[in-house]
N, C-alpha and C positions, 0 to 999 in steps of 0.2 A: 458408550464405548469404553474401551480400556486404554490405559497408558502403559506402554511396554518400552523398555530400554533396549535399543539395538546398537551393537558395537560397530563403528564405522572404520576401524583400523587404528584409531588413536584414542577415542573416548566412547562412552556410552551416550547415545542421543535419545532423549525421551520422544516417543512417537505415540500420538493419540490415534487409536484405531477407530475408524468410522465404518459404516455399513458398506460403502462403495469400495473399501480397501480389501474386503474379504476375497480370497482367491489369489491375491498377489503375494509375492515374496516380501518379507519385511525389509530386506536390504534395499529394495527399490525406493524406500522413503527416507533413507539415511544417506545423504550425499557424502561421498568419500573424497572428493577433490575440491580444492578451493579455487574458484574462478576469480581472477583479479583483473578484470577489464582489459580490452585490447588497447594497444598504444594508439593515441590519437594522431591526427594530422598536425604536423608541426608548422606553425605559421612562419612565413619569411619575414625578415625585418622590414618594417614600413608598410606591410600589406595587412589590411584588416579583413578578417573573415566576417561575412554577414550571414 
């Protein structure tokens, strides 16, 4: 395979191209948004979650 740098809007991300990636657009392999996990369930005082 080859290593290609793909721009994601902020920086260039190195992508290693494998055989099963052929036919796809390169931008599909460079995530553009940062996911920071959903907020969790807040525990009430004195109640323990199991």
